[in-house]
C-alpha positions, 0 to 999 in steps of 0.5 A: 383292706383298710388301713390304720391311717384310714381308720383314724381318720374315720375315727377321727370325724366330727359327727356334728360336722356331717350332713346327716342325710349323707351318712349310711343308714344301718337300720336294715343291717344285721349281723351274720354269726355264721361269718368270720370277725374279719368277714363281719368287720368288713360288712359293717365297713362296707354298709356303714363306710364309716364304722364310727359314724353312720345313721339309723333312721334319722339318728346320727351315730357316733361311736368309740372303742376301747381296747378292752371294750366288747366287741362291735357286733355286741355294740351295734346289735344292742343299739339296733335292739334298743332302737326297735323296741323305742319305736 
């Protein structure tokens, strides 16, 4: 279980200081809609090690979330779909 403090640490990472090669690549990641939101969130964290900062192929990605924003699944799914269509 990830604590709020751990999430805040992840959230405050500055992607400009990260080694892009050290970021986890999510280009092969897919969401399993049959899982609960908690299980999906756990899978995202396991796949990325940081849901705020990861890599898609050669592209480093940093995301921010708002309290009333769309679900993480929608954001990442949309991003991956745009990346796939641009290839």
